[in-house]
C-alpha positions as CSV (number, residue, x, y, z in Angstrom):
1,M,9.2,-103.7,115.2
2,R,7.4,-100.4,115.1
3,K,5.5,-99.5,112.1
4,K,6.5,-96.5,110.3
5,Q,3.9,-94.1,109.1
6,L,3.9,-92.4,105.7
7,E,5.1,-89.0,105.7
8,G,3.3,-87.1,103.0
9,R,-0.6,-86.6,102.0
10,L,-2.8,-88.2,104.5
11,L,-6.8,-88.7,104.1
12,K,-8.8,-88.7,107.2
13,K,-12.5,-90.4,106.9
14,K,-14.6,-90.0,109.6
15,S,-16.1,-93.7,109.2
16,F,-13.1,-95.3,109.0
17,H,-11.3,-94.3,112.4
18,K,-7.9,-94.4,110.9
19,K,-5.1,-92.6,108.7
20,S,-4.9,-93.4,105.3
21,W,-2.5,-92.7,102.1
22,I,-3.9,-91.5,99.0
23,I,-2.7,-90.8,95.5
24,S,-5.3,-89.5,92.9
25,L,-5.9,-90.5,89.1
26,I,-7.3,-87.5,87.3
27,T,-9.7,-87.8,84.4
28,I,-10.2,-84.5,82.5
29,A,-12.6,-83.2,79.8
30,L,-10.5,-83.9,76.7
31,L,-7.6,-85.8,78.2
32,F,-7.2,-88.4,80.8
33,S,-4.0,-88.1,82.8
34,L,-2.2,-89.6,85.8
35,S,-1.6,-87.4,89.0
36,T,0.8,-89.0,91.5
37,I,3.0,-87.6,94.6
38,R,6.7,-88.1,93.5
39,E,7.9,-87.8,97.0
40,F,5.5,-90.7,98.0
41,P,8.3,-92.2,100.6
42,A,8.6,-96.1,101.6
43,F,6.7,-98.4,103.3
44,S,7.6,-99.8,106.9
45,N,9.4,-103.0,106.8
46,S,6.4,-104.7,108.9
47,L,4.0,-104.7,105.7
48,P,3.5,-108.4,104.0
49,A,5.7,-109.4,101.2
50,S,4.3,-109.1,97.9
51,Q,2.4,-112.5,96.6
52,I,0.3,-113.6,93.7
53,H,-3.5,-114.1,94.3
54,P,-5.3,-116.6,92.7
55,L,-7.5,-115.5,89.8
56,P,-11.2,-115.0,90.3
57,N,-12.9,-117.6,88.1
58,S,-14.4,-115.1,85.6
59,L,-11.4,-113.5,85.0
60,A,-9.1,-117.0,84.6
61,K,-11.8,-118.1,82.2
62,W,-11.3,-115.2,79.9
63,Q,-9.6,-116.0,76.7
64,D,-9.2,-113.6,74.0
65,P,-10.3,-115.4,70.9
66,N,-8.6,-113.0,68.5
67,A,-5.1,-113.2,70.5
68,T,-4.9,-109.4,70.7
69,D,-1.9,-107.8,72.8
70,D,-2.4,-105.7,75.9
71,Y,-0.7,-102.3,77.6
72,F,0.5,-104.0,80.7
73,E,3.7,-102.0,80.1
74,L,1.5,-98.5,80.5
75,I,0.3,-99.7,83.9
76,E,1.7,-97.9,87.0
77,T,2.7,-99.8,89.9
78,T,2.5,-98.5,93.6
79,P,4.8,-98.8,96.7
80,V,2.6,-101.7,97.6
81,G,2.5,-103.4,94.0
82,Y,-0.5,-103.5,91.7
83,L,-3.9,-102.5,92.7
84,V,-5.7,-105.9,92.6
85,W,-8.6,-107.1,94.7
86,S,-8.3,-110.3,96.5
87,Q,-11.6,-110.5,98.2
88,F,-14.9,-111.0,96.1
89,P,-17.3,-109.9,95.1
90,I,-15.9,-106.3,95.3
91,K,-18.6,-104.2,96.8
92,I,-19.7,-100.7,95.1
93,Y,-22.0,-98.1,96.7
94,F,-23.2,-95.3,94.6
95,E,-25.3,-92.3,95.2
96,Q,-28.5,-93.1,94.0
97,S,-31.3,-90.6,92.4
98,P,-34.3,-89.2,95.1
99,E,-37.1,-91.2,95.5
100,Q,-39.7,-88.5,95.5
101,A,-39.8,-86.3,92.3
102,N,-40.7,-83.1,94.4
103,Q,-36.9,-83.4,95.7
104,E,-35.5,-81.7,92.8
105,S,-36.7,-79.9,89.5
106,T,-37.9,-82.3,86.7
107,A,-34.8,-81.7,84.8
108,N,-32.4,-82.5,87.7
109,L,-34.3,-85.4,88.4
110,I,-33.9,-87.2,85.1
111,R,-30.3,-86.3,84.8
112,S,-30.1,-87.9,88.3
113,Q,-31.8,-91.1,86.6
114,Q,-29.8,-90.8,83.6
115,W,-26.7,-90.9,85.6
116,E,-27.7,-93.8,87.9
117,K,-28.4,-95.9,84.8
118,A,-25.3,-95.2,83.4
119,I,-23.2,-96.1,86.4
120,K,-25.3,-99.4,86.9
121,E,-24.7,-100.1,83.1
122,A,-20.8,-99.5,83.7
123,I,-20.8,-101.8,86.6
124,A,-22.9,-104.7,84.6
125,E,-20.1,-104.5,82.0
126,W,-17.2,-104.8,84.1
127,G,-19.4,-107.2,86.4
128,N,-18.7,-110.1,83.4
129,Y,-14.9,-110.1,84.2
130,L,-14.7,-109.5,88.1
131,P,-17.5,-110.2,90.6
132,L,-19.1,-107.2,91.6
133,Q,-21.9,-106.4,94.2
134,I,-23.7,-103.2,94.7
135,V,-24.4,-102.3,98.2
136,N,-26.5,-99.6,100.0
137,N,-24.2,-98.8,102.7
138,P,-21.0,-96.8,102.0
139,D,-19.2,-97.8,105.0
140,S,-19.1,-101.2,103.5
141,A,-18.1,-100.5,100.2
142,D,-14.8,-101.1,98.6
143,I,-15.1,-98.7,95.6
144,L,-17.7,-95.5,96.2
145,I,-18.9,-93.6,93.3
146,K,-20.0,-89.9,94.1
147,R,-22.2,-88.0,91.6
148,S,-20.1,-84.7,92.2
149,E,-18.3,-82.2,90.3
150,V,-14.7,-82.3,90.8
151,P,-13.0,-78.9,92.1
152,R,-10.4,-77.3,89.9
153,K,-7.5,-75.3,91.5
154,A,-5.9,-72.5,89.8
155,K,-2.0,-72.6,90.4
156,L,0.4,-69.6,90.2
157,N,2.5,-69.5,86.9
158,P,5.9,-68.4,88.5
159,D,7.2,-67.4,84.9
160,T,4.0,-65.2,84.3
161,G,2.8,-64.2,87.6
162,L,-0.6,-65.1,86.6
163,Y,-3.1,-67.9,87.8
164,D,-3.6,-71.1,85.6
165,I,-7.0,-72.3,85.5
166,P,-7.2,-76.2,84.6
167,R,-9.7,-77.5,82.3
168,T,-12.7,-78.9,83.7
169,I,-12.3,-82.1,85.2
170,T,-15.4,-84.4,84.3
171,A,-14.3,-87.3,86.5
172,Q,-11.5,-88.7,89.2
173,T,-10.6,-91.6,90.9
174,S,-8.6,-91.8,93.8
175,Y,-7.6,-94.6,96.4
176,E,-6.5,-95.1,99.6
177,F,-4.8,-97.8,101.9
178,Y,-5.6,-98.9,105.1
179,L,-5.2,-101.8,107.6
180,Q,-8.3,-104.0,107.8
181,A,-9.1,-105.6,111.0
182,E,-9.4,-109.6,110.9
183,A,-9.4,-111.5,114.4
184,A,-6.0,-111.4,115.6
185,Q,-4.6,-109.9,112.2
186,K,-4.7,-107.2,109.9
187,K,-4.6,-107.0,106.2
188,L,-3.2,-104.4,104.1
189,A,-6.5,-103.3,101.9
190,H,-7.4,-100.3,99.9
191,R,-10.5,-98.2,99.0
192,M,-11.4,-96.4,95.9
193,F,-13.1,-93.5,95.5
194,L,-14.9,-92.2,92.1
195,K,-16.1,-88.7,91.7
196,I,-18.2,-88.4,88.1
197,S,-19.8,-85.1,87.1
198,P,-23.7,-84.8,87.2
199,D,-23.9,-82.6,84.0
200,L,-22.8,-85.1,81.5
201,S,-24.7,-86.7,78.7
202,A,-25.7,-90.1,79.4
203,I,-23.3,-91.1,76.7
204,A,-20.8,-89.5,78.2
205,T,-21.4,-90.4,81.8
206,L,-21.2,-94.1,80.8
207,S,-17.9,-93.7,78.9
208,A,-16.5,-91.9,82.3
209,A,-17.7,-94.3,84.5
210,R,-16.7,-97.4,82.4
211,H,-13.2,-95.5,82.2
212,E,-13.0,-94.9,85.9
213,L,-14.2,-98.3,87.0
214,G,-11.4,-99.8,84.8
215,H,-9.0,-97.5,87.2
216,A,-10.9,-98.8,90.2
217,L,-10.6,-102.4,89.4
218,G,-6.9,-102.4,88.9
219,I,-5.9,-100.7,85.5
220,W,-3.9,-97.8,87.4
221,G,-2.8,-96.2,83.6
222,H,-4.1,-95.6,80.2
223,S,-4.2,-97.2,76.9
224,D,-2.5,-95.9,73.6
225,L,-5.2,-97.1,71.6
226,E,-8.6,-95.3,70.9
227,S,-10.5,-98.5,70.7
228,D,-9.8,-99.3,74.1
229,A,-12.2,-98.1,77.1
230,L,-9.0,-97.1,79.4
231,Y,-7.7,-94.9,76.3
232,F,-6.2,-91.6,77.8
233,S,-8.5,-89.3,75.8
234,Q,-12.2,-89.0,74.9
235,V,-13.2,-89.7,71.4
236,R,-16.0,-89.0,69.5
237,N,-17.2,-92.5,69.3
238,T,-17.3,-94.1,72.9
239,P,-15.4,-97.5,72.9
240,P,-16.7,-100.3,74.7
241,I,-14.7,-102.6,77.1
242,S,-12.1,-104.1,74.6
243,A,-10.0,-107.4,74.6
244,R,-7.0,-105.3,75.4
245,D,-8.4,-103.8,78.3
246,I,-9.1,-107.3,79.5
247,N,-5.9,-109.0,78.8
248,T,-4.4,-105.8,80.6
249,L,-6.5,-106.4,83.6
250,K,-6.0,-110.1,83.7
251,K,-2.1,-109.7,83.4
252,I,-2.3,-107.1,86.3
253,Y,-4.2,-109.8,88.5
254,Q,-1.3,-112.2,87.9
255,Q,1.1,-109.7,89.5
256,P,2.6,-110.0,93.1
257,S,1.1,-107.5,95.5
258,K,1.3,-106.8,99.1
259,L,-2.7,-105.8,99.1
260,G,-4.8,-108.4,100.7
261,W,-2.0,-110.2,102.8
262,S,-1.9,-110.3,106.6
263,I,0.4,-108.6,108.9
264,S,0.6,-110.4,112.5
265,E,-0.2,-108.2,115.6
266,S,3.5,-109.2,116.7
267,D,5.1,-107.3,113.4
268,Q,3.0,-104.2,114.4
269,N,4.9,-103.7,117.9
């Protein structure tokens, strides 16, 4: 069977040597919102059937002592199912601070170190529920976090004839699908790309990193309660990862997905 290619937005990565398909989840200054490609086409019939992966031990052992609810109904699915990881630990790469102080001004160096500290703290928090590993090689990472501003693109308003300037975007998460070679088979896999502004305060950076990592680990949607880390809007008192966040994450990992399952070479011809 000839494998159909997605028609739509393609992302080419030099280090990946393959075509990938991408959707973005945008986090803006005062409001978190989903940005999707409405005309996303159907995938090829040669892709694997959706199946449920075993829960990782740390998530399987999670029991909410207060039996609170979740916000699973607010989570978006994709053409391949939910965005679950099946190979652990999940490898995370992030841009680190320069080793030599003379490479940057003192103020910039301090901000860079604060940014890095906040990223590590957010990774450690989520690491209580899913196995995570920080790696030094971006080519081996499943999740890549970049210390970067997110570009704003002005759009022409057909009603006014003027350009609308969007609010400042402080963080962005996007993903891509690709075929991961494994012996005589290939697996449908994905990578996550996070951009987090270098100009946020330490607390705001931690809040953004905690929120975006929640998306990268599979919570592709937003909570409706401001006490959750994945609440759609920033709040004055930064919420920690809540029981509702983890209840939602666990339920996501109990859903079928095409990700992580093999496609034989014969199916691709």
